[in-house]
C-alpha positions as CSV (number, residue, x, y, z in Angstrom):
1,M,-92.9,215.9,-92.7
2,T,-92.7,212.4,-91.4
3,D,-95.1,211.0,-88.9
4,A,-94.1,211.0,-85.2
5,P,-93.1,207.6,-84.0
6,V,-95.7,205.7,-82.2
7,S,-94.6,204.6,-78.7
8,P,-95.5,201.0,-77.6
9,L,-98.1,200.7,-74.9
10,P,-96.9,199.7,-71.4
11,S,-96.8,195.9,-70.9
12,F,-99.6,196.0,-68.4
13,L,-102.1,197.3,-70.9
14,P,-103.9,195.3,-73.6
15,S,-102.3,196.2,-77.0
16,S,-105.3,197.3,-79.0
17,P,-108.5,197.9,-77.0
18,L,-107.0,200.9,-75.1
19,R,-105.2,202.6,-78.0
20,S,-107.6,205.5,-78.4
21,P,-109.4,206.3,-81.6
22,L,-108.6,210.0,-81.0
23,L,-105.0,209.3,-82.0
24,E,-106.4,209.1,-85.5
25,L,-107.0,212.9,-85.4
26,D,-104.8,215.2,-87.5
27,G,-101.8,216.4,-85.6
28,A,-102.1,213.8,-82.8
29,V,-98.8,212.9,-81.2
30,Q,-99.0,209.9,-78.8
31,A,-97.7,210.3,-75.3
32,E,-94.9,208.0,-74.1
33,G,-94.3,205.9,-71.0
34,I,-97.0,205.9,-68.4
35,D,-99.4,207.8,-70.6
36,A,-99.0,205.8,-73.8
37,G,-102.2,205.1,-75.7
38,V,-103.5,208.7,-75.8
39,A,-102.4,212.0,-77.3
40,A,-99.7,214.2,-75.7
41,H,-100.9,217.0,-77.9
42,Y,-102.7,217.7,-81.3
43,G,-100.1,220.1,-82.7
44,G,-100.6,223.2,-80.4
45,P,-100.0,222.5,-76.7
46,L,-100.2,226.2,-75.6
47,T,-103.4,226.8,-77.6
48,E,-104.8,223.6,-76.2
49,Q,-104.2,224.9,-72.7
50,R,-106.2,228.1,-73.4
51,R,-109.1,226.2,-74.9
52,L,-109.1,223.7,-72.0
53,L,-109.0,226.4,-69.3
54,A,-111.8,228.3,-71.1
55,G,-113.9,225.1,-70.9
56,G,-114.0,224.5,-74.6
57,A,-111.9,221.3,-74.9
58,V,-111.8,217.7,-73.7
59,V,-108.8,215.6,-72.8
60,D,-108.6,211.9,-73.7
61,L,-107.8,209.9,-70.6
62,S,-109.1,206.6,-71.9
63,H,-105.8,204.9,-70.9
64,H,-106.8,205.3,-67.2
65,G,-108.2,202.4,-65.2
66,V,-111.8,202.1,-64.0
67,L,-112.8,199.8,-61.0
68,S,-116.1,199.5,-59.2
69,V,-116.9,198.1,-55.8
70,A,-120.4,196.8,-55.5
71,G,-122.3,195.4,-52.5
72,P,-124.0,196.8,-49.4
73,D,-120.7,197.0,-47.4
74,R,-118.8,198.9,-50.1
75,L,-118.6,202.3,-48.4
76,T,-117.9,201.2,-44.9
77,W,-115.2,198.8,-46.2
78,L,-113.5,201.4,-48.4
79,N,-113.7,203.8,-45.4
80,S,-111.9,201.3,-43.1
81,I,-108.9,200.9,-45.4
82,S,-108.4,204.3,-46.9
83,S,-107.7,207.9,-45.8
84,Q,-111.0,209.7,-46.6
85,E,-114.3,209.6,-44.8
86,L,-116.6,207.6,-47.2
87,R,-119.4,206.2,-45.1
88,R,-121.8,208.9,-45.9
89,L,-120.8,209.5,-49.5
90,A,-124.0,210.5,-51.3
91,P,-124.9,209.3,-54.8
92,G,-123.2,211.6,-57.3
93,E,-120.9,213.2,-54.7
94,S,-117.1,213.3,-55.6
95,T,-114.1,212.8,-53.4
96,E,-110.7,211.2,-53.5
97,T,-108.9,208.9,-51.1
98,L,-105.4,207.3,-50.6
99,L,-104.3,203.9,-49.6
100,L,-101.2,204.1,-47.4
101,D,-98.7,201.5,-46.3
102,P,-98.3,200.8,-42.5
103,N,-95.8,203.6,-42.3
104,G,-98.1,206.2,-43.9
105,H,-96.4,206.3,-47.3
106,V,-98.8,206.7,-50.3
107,E,-99.4,203.5,-52.3
108,Y,-102.5,204.3,-54.3
109,A,-104.6,207.3,-55.1
110,M,-108.3,207.0,-56.2
111,A,-110.9,209.4,-57.5
112,V,-114.2,208.2,-56.0
113,I,-117.8,208.6,-56.9
114,D,-120.8,206.5,-55.8
115,D,-124.0,206.0,-57.7
116,G,-126.1,204.4,-54.9
117,V,-125.3,200.9,-56.1
118,E,-121.6,200.8,-56.9
119,T,-118.6,202.9,-55.8
120,W,-116.5,203.9,-58.8
121,L,-112.7,204.2,-58.5
122,L,-110.8,206.1,-61.3
123,V,-107.1,205.4,-61.2
124,E,-103.8,205.7,-63.1
125,A,-103.3,202.9,-65.6
126,A,-100.1,201.7,-63.8
127,Q,-102.1,201.4,-60.5
128,L,-104.9,199.2,-61.8
129,P,-103.4,195.7,-61.6
130,G,-101.9,196.1,-58.1
131,L,-104.9,198.0,-56.7
132,H,-107.4,195.4,-58.0
133,A,-105.4,192.5,-56.6
134,W,-104.9,194.2,-53.2
135,L,-108.6,195.1,-52.8
136,D,-109.5,191.5,-53.6
137,T,-107.2,190.2,-50.8
138,M,-108.9,192.6,-48.3
139,R,-112.5,191.6,-48.9
140,F,-112.6,188.8,-46.3
141,T,-116.2,188.0,-45.6
142,L,-117.7,191.4,-46.4
143,R,-120.4,191.8,-48.9
144,V,-118.4,193.5,-51.6
145,Q,-117.3,192.7,-55.1
146,V,-114.5,194.5,-57.0
147,V,-114.9,194.6,-60.8
148,D,-112.6,196.0,-63.5
149,H,-114.6,198.0,-66.0
150,T,-111.7,199.5,-68.0
151,L,-112.6,197.7,-71.2
152,A,-116.2,198.9,-70.9
153,Y,-115.8,202.5,-69.9
154,A,-113.3,205.3,-70.8
155,V,-112.4,208.5,-68.8
156,I,-112.7,211.9,-70.5
157,G,-111.4,215.0,-68.8
158,S,-112.6,218.6,-69.1
159,M,-112.6,221.9,-67.2
160,G,-115.7,223.5,-65.7
161,D,-119.1,222.3,-67.1
162,P,-118.8,218.7,-68.4
163,S,-121.7,219.5,-70.8
164,V,-118.9,220.4,-73.3
165,L,-118.6,216.7,-73.9
166,P,-120.7,215.7,-76.9
167,L,-121.5,212.4,-75.3
168,T,-123.9,211.3,-72.6
169,P,-122.1,210.3,-69.4
170,A,-122.4,206.7,-68.4
171,A,-125.1,206.1,-65.8
172,P,-125.6,202.3,-65.3
173,S,-127.6,203.0,-62.1
174,G,-129.3,206.2,-63.1
175,V,-126.6,208.6,-61.7
176,P,-124.3,210.2,-64.2
177,L,-120.7,209.2,-63.5
178,V,-119.0,212.6,-63.5
179,W,-116.2,213.2,-61.0
180,H,-115.5,216.7,-59.9
181,D,-111.9,217.1,-58.5
182,P,-112.1,218.2,-54.8
183,W,-108.7,219.9,-55.1
184,T,-110.5,223.2,-55.8
185,Q,-110.9,223.8,-52.0
186,V,-110.1,222.2,-48.7
187,S,-112.4,219.2,-48.1
188,A,-114.3,218.6,-44.9
189,G,-111.8,217.1,-42.4
190,G,-108.8,218.2,-44.4
191,Y,-106.0,220.6,-43.8
192,Q,-104.1,223.0,-46.0
193,Y,-100.4,223.7,-45.4
194,A,-100.0,226.1,-48.3
195,P,-99.7,229.7,-46.8
196,G,-102.1,232.5,-47.4
197,P,-105.8,232.6,-48.4
198,A,-105.2,232.6,-52.1
199,H,-104.5,229.3,-53.8
200,P,-104.2,228.6,-57.5
201,A,-106.5,225.6,-57.1
202,A,-109.4,228.0,-57.1
203,A,-109.1,228.1,-60.9
204,W,-108.7,224.3,-61.2
205,H,-112.3,223.1,-62.1
206,W,-111.3,219.7,-63.3
207,T,-113.9,217.0,-64.1
208,E,-113.6,213.4,-65.3
209,T,-116.5,211.8,-67.0
210,L,-117.1,208.1,-67.6
211,V,-118.4,207.3,-71.1
212,P,-118.9,203.9,-72.8
213,R,-115.6,203.0,-74.5
214,A,-117.6,202.1,-77.6
215,S,-118.5,205.8,-77.9
216,L,-114.9,207.0,-78.4
217,P,-115.1,206.9,-82.3
218,A,-118.1,209.2,-82.0
219,L,-116.1,211.6,-79.9
220,R,-113.3,211.5,-82.5
221,D,-115.8,212.3,-85.2
222,A,-117.2,215.2,-83.2
223,V,-113.7,216.7,-82.9
224,R,-113.2,216.3,-86.6
225,N,-116.5,218.1,-87.4
226,G,-115.7,221.0,-85.0
227,G,-118.3,220.0,-82.4
228,V,-115.7,220.2,-79.7
229,A,-111.9,220.8,-79.4
230,A,-109.4,218.2,-78.2
231,A,-106.5,219.0,-75.8
232,G,-103.6,216.7,-75.1
233,L,-102.0,215.6,-71.9
234,L,-99.3,218.3,-72.1
235,A,-102.0,220.9,-71.8
236,V,-103.7,219.5,-68.7
237,E,-100.3,218.8,-67.1
238,A,-99.2,222.4,-67.4
239,L,-102.5,223.6,-65.8
240,R,-102.2,220.9,-63.1
241,I,-98.7,221.9,-62.1
242,A,-99.7,225.6,-62.0
243,A,-102.6,224.6,-59.6
244,W,-100.1,222.7,-57.3
245,R,-102.1,219.6,-57.8
246,P,-100.2,216.3,-57.0
247,R,-100.5,213.3,-59.3
248,R,-99.9,209.8,-58.1
249,A,-97.8,208.8,-61.2
250,T,-95.4,211.7,-60.9
251,E,-95.2,213.3,-57.5
252,V,-95.2,210.1,-55.5
253,D,-92.3,207.8,-54.7
254,E,-91.8,205.0,-52.2
255,K,-91.1,207.6,-49.4
256,S,-94.0,210.0,-50.1
257,L,-96.2,211.1,-47.2
258,P,-99.4,212.9,-48.1
259,H,-98.3,215.9,-45.9
260,E,-95.3,216.5,-48.2
261,L,-97.6,217.1,-51.2
262,D,-100.2,219.1,-49.2
263,W,-102.6,216.2,-50.0
264,L,-104.3,216.5,-46.6
265,R,-106.4,219.3,-48.2
266,S,-108.4,216.9,-50.4
267,A,-107.7,213.3,-49.8
268,V,-107.3,212.8,-46.0
269,H,-109.9,213.2,-43.3
270,L,-108.1,213.9,-40.0
271,N,-111.0,213.1,-37.7
272,K,-112.1,209.7,-39.0
273,G,-111.4,206.3,-37.4
274,C,-108.4,204.0,-37.9
275,Y,-107.0,202.9,-41.2
276,R,-103.7,201.6,-42.4
277,G,-101.1,204.4,-42.0
278,Q,-103.3,206.6,-39.9
279,E,-101.0,206.7,-36.9
280,T,-98.2,208.2,-39.0
281,V,-100.5,210.7,-40.6
282,A,-101.6,211.9,-37.2
283,K,-98.1,212.0,-35.7
284,V,-96.5,213.9,-38.5
285,H,-99.4,216.4,-38.7
286,N,-99.8,217.0,-34.9
287,L,-96.3,216.4,-33.5
288,G,-93.7,216.4,-36.3
289,H,-92.8,217.8,-39.7
290,P,-92.8,216.1,-43.1
291,P,-89.2,215.5,-44.1
292,R,-89.7,216.9,-47.6
293,R,-91.9,219.6,-49.0
294,L,-93.5,220.3,-52.4
295,V,-92.5,223.5,-54.2
296,L,-93.3,225.1,-57.5
297,L,-90.2,226.1,-59.5
298,H,-90.2,228.9,-62.0
299,L,-87.4,227.8,-64.4
300,D,-85.0,229.9,-66.4
301,G,-85.8,229.1,-70.0
302,S,-82.9,230.9,-71.7
303,D,-81.1,227.6,-72.5
304,A,-84.2,226.0,-73.9
305,V,-83.9,223.0,-71.6
306,L,-86.9,221.8,-69.8
307,P,-86.0,219.5,-66.8
308,V,-87.8,216.2,-66.6
309,H,-89.0,213.9,-63.9
310,G,-86.1,212.7,-61.7
311,D,-83.7,215.5,-62.5
312,E,-81.8,216.6,-59.4
313,V,-82.6,219.9,-57.7
314,Q,-79.5,221.5,-56.2
315,A,-78.8,224.4,-53.7
316,V,-75.6,226.4,-53.7
317,K,-73.4,226.5,-50.6
318,Q,-70.7,229.1,-50.1
319,L,-67.5,227.6,-48.8
320,A,-65.0,229.2,-46.5
321,D,-62.4,229.5,-49.3
322,G,-64.8,231.6,-51.3
323,T,-65.8,228.9,-53.8
324,T,-69.3,227.4,-54.1
325,E,-70.6,223.9,-53.9
326,H,-73.8,222.5,-55.4
327,R,-75.5,219.9,-53.2
328,G,-78.5,217.8,-54.1
329,I,-81.6,218.7,-52.1
330,G,-84.5,217.2,-54.1
331,R,-85.9,216.0,-57.4
332,I,-88.2,217.3,-60.1
333,T,-91.5,215.4,-60.2
334,S,-93.3,217.1,-63.1
335,S,-92.5,219.9,-65.6
336,A,-94.3,221.7,-68.4
337,I,-94.4,224.9,-70.5
338,H,-97.3,227.0,-69.2
339,Y,-99.0,229.4,-71.6
340,E,-98.5,232.3,-69.2
341,L,-95.9,231.3,-66.6
342,G,-93.4,229.7,-69.1
343,P,-91.3,226.7,-67.9
344,I,-92.5,225.5,-64.5
345,A,-92.0,222.4,-62.5
346,L,-93.1,220.7,-59.3
347,A,-90.3,219.3,-57.1
348,T,-89.9,217.8,-53.7
349,V,-87.0,219.2,-51.7
350,K,-85.7,218.8,-48.1
351,R,-87.8,220.6,-45.6
352,T,-84.9,222.4,-44.2
353,V,-84.1,224.2,-47.5
354,P,-84.9,227.9,-46.9
355,A,-87.7,229.3,-49.1
356,T,-85.5,232.3,-50.2
357,V,-82.7,230.2,-51.6
358,T,-82.2,230.2,-55.4
359,L,-82.2,226.6,-56.7
360,Y,-80.7,225.0,-59.7
361,V,-81.8,221.9,-61.7
362,A,-79.2,219.6,-63.2
363,S,-80.6,218.6,-66.6
364,Q,-78.9,217.6,-69.8
365,D,-75.5,218.6,-68.4
366,I,-76.8,222.1,-67.8
367,L,-77.7,223.9,-64.5
368,V,-81.1,225.6,-64.9
369,A,-81.7,228.3,-62.4
370,A,-85.0,228.0,-60.6
371,A,-87.0,230.4,-58.2
372,Q,-89.1,228.5,-55.7
373,E,-92.6,229.3,-54.8
374,V,-93.7,227.8,-51.5
375,I,-96.5,225.2,-51.5
376,V,-95.7,223.2,-48.3
377,P,-93.8,225.5,-45.9
378,Q,-90.9,224.5,-43.6
379,S,-93.3,224.9,-40.7
380,A,-95.8,222.3,-41.9
381,G,-96.9,220.0,-39.2
382,S,-96.7,220.2,-35.4
383,V,-100.2,221.8,-35.2
384,A,-101.2,220.2,-31.9
385,D,-101.4,222.7,-29.1
386,I,-99.6,220.8,-26.4
387,P,-98.9,222.7,-23.1
388,R,-95.3,222.9,-22.2
389,L,-94.5,221.6,-18.7
390,P,-92.0,223.7,-16.7
391,R,-88.6,222.3,-16.2
392,L,-87.8,220.8,-12.8
393,G,-86.5,223.3,-10.3
394,I,-88.2,226.3,-12.0
395,R,-91.1,227.8,-10.1
396,T,-94.0,229.3,-12.0
397,P,-95.4,232.7,-10.8
398,G,-97.4,232.5,-7.6
399,H,-95.8,229.2,-6.4
């Protein structure tokens, strides 16, 4: 068997420092594109899912970016420019926040943890240069300093108790830098559009731990010696999709509003003060409807075709002459083979598409049938209880 080809790192990453030592493990196959530099899998993606979900495996995310904001004004400053309430973030507490454009579209997503001295921002690799530059332009005269720590610290993911990691978390100010994903439940000030009390996020106990980048060879050796198992990105992506958890690099495009992805539940505080894009967030939530909605698709796997990011989602329309017409109503954002659910995908579709309609995905010149599971319903938004004024000329009872 020949070795799998090694994909080049994206141009925005240094060529050697961020190529993970864990790619030296037996069976490691490097991810491509936005996730190059770490393993897509280590030879058994479905087995890796089970191990990860059971809390017995770690995921190499060392290609992700790590920024910190230091200075006494750091939390009030970040609070003023982003979607989450951050002013009272306690040392060791985890949250996430979004930076929006003036029209409320998602630009950046950040995992946030404060250690009492610095606020740490964990971001997708592709976000790092633009986010760092934008934050620097917004400092003005405030007492804050933005520092890129990506070459000093690496991110390692796990499910449940992060003690499975055979390394000590970084703690430059005495507080272990372990981020617990708030997606598990609706955050204070947030709002969930997904219907019903049950939500698959209840099983999504995702953590990201910062470790010194110099310790990655020790983690590689611990995996080789059986001290811990390694799971690749294909494993965590399948579990993430099943948990309806949006990811900035895949679910977001230039038109994305947080409402469309049900991201108000963990990344937006609806009762905080002004920030860029806040007016749109409030208007869509209280008075309008998001133009698109996120759905989970259960895909027909009989043709052994797994649709990929960007593939068109279509609905079938019955014409008057008895024929049918396929019309595009959305796009695939993420897809995976889940160890229990089989082929699944997240997609954004037009809000007006009925939840009962069978959809199809055009992929590799094949139409793949897809049953949709509602995440964001057609009724999302318009939650404000505004009294209706009677029309002119109509008398109300008693008048």
